[in-house]
Residue, then its C-alpha position, 0 to 999 in steps of 0.5 A: m206010616i212012613r208017608a205020615l212020618i215024612l209029612l210030619l217032618s216036612l211040616c217041621l222044616p223052617l220057612p225061608a227067612f225072606a220072601e224075595e225071589a228075584i228082580v224083574a227089571g228093564l231099561s228105557q234103552n240098551r243102546v246109546s249112539i254118540t254122534a257129532d251133536f251128542d250132548g248126553s243121554e238119560i236112561l230110565i231104569y225100572g223094575a219090580v220085586k217078585r215074591d212068593a209070600p207077603a212082603q216084610t216090613d222090618p227090616p225094610l227093603h231097599v234098592i241100590i242101582t249102579v251104572e259102570g263104564p268100561p274100566s281102564p288104568y289111570t295114572v295120578r300125579r302129584k304136582e309140587r311148586r319148585a323154584g316158582i314152577w309147578i312140576n310133576t313129582e310122584a305118580v301112582q298107577i291105579d290098576s283099573a278104574p271105571s270111566f263112568y260110575a253112578v250109584a243111585t239108592t233108596g236110602f243112605l248107603i251107610d244105613i242100607l249096605s254093610e261093609t261086608e256086602n260092599l266088599r263082596h259086590q264092590i258097589t260104592i265108588p271106592r270099591a269099584i276102583r282096583a288099586v292093588d299095590i299102590s301102597t308100594q308106589a308112594d307114601q299115603a297112596s290112598d290120597y291119590v285114589d281120593a284125588m282121582i275120585r274128586i277129579r272124575e266127580a268134577e268131570d261128572r264121571y263119578r256120581l253118588a245120588e242117594r235117595t233118588v230111587q223111588l220104591n213104591e209099596a216095597t215092590l215097584f222101583r224106578t230111577d233116571v241116570v243121566l249119562p254125560a256127553n264125555l262118554t267112553e265107548g264100550s259096554y256099560r254094566v247096570r247092576i240092581f241090588l235088593t238089600r234088607g238089613g244091610m245084606v244083599v237079598d238079590h241082584l241083577e245085571r243088564r248092559i248098555n252098549v255105547r257106540k260112536e256113529g256117523l262122522e264120530r265113528f269115521l274119525f275114530n276109525l281113521s285115527r286108529e287105522q290111518p293116523l297119518a291121514y287123520g293128522i293131515l285131515s285135521l291139519l286141513i280142517a284147522v287151516a280151512a277153519g282159520w281161513g274161513a274165520s279170517t275171511a268172515f272178519r275181513l267182510l265184517k270189517a269192510 
């Protein structure tokens, strides 16, 4: 009698609201080497959605992928023209800003991500920037954050690529993220989000290690560990380059 009652109650329990269990994802490479001739790299991010029930179609499933470089403080200065000269006036110190940040999506962010979920997971570019007390540093301090975003977008460090993630049959997804030549060394965080109706259903994180190699590594270590030797070496290289250019010019002129 008791077993029959337990079975009856279990049948009356509600089913899960969605069928997604988890994300299975991978990267074409998890290590990038910066060498003397490094001109950027392209990372393929791919994966699939695991399910324990048939896929839902309403609301549709979407994928958001972010790639974030090592964060660091950033100072934004305002320039004003005084007496015919452009000078720095007010400045705002931003606590932490990613050195690189790319966002790729299957749809427009405004349609597939609620502001509550964006605030919780810090997905969009403005949310990834940490600027706690900038309002006390200058008037209209948010303009300084917008200016920093514009600067890094022009440097190809910040990038929003909506509708560039391919999602086949609401199961398989892939996208390519181009890493520029001016990468900062360190650990890059790759995050993959599944959303439905603006809500994050599941998310997954991976890492890409970016490291200087060869001559770049030697010069980097030398500049940090022996700055005097690095300065002398830089001076000798500059003198040798100037002498070589001068000699080549004389030979061509002759």
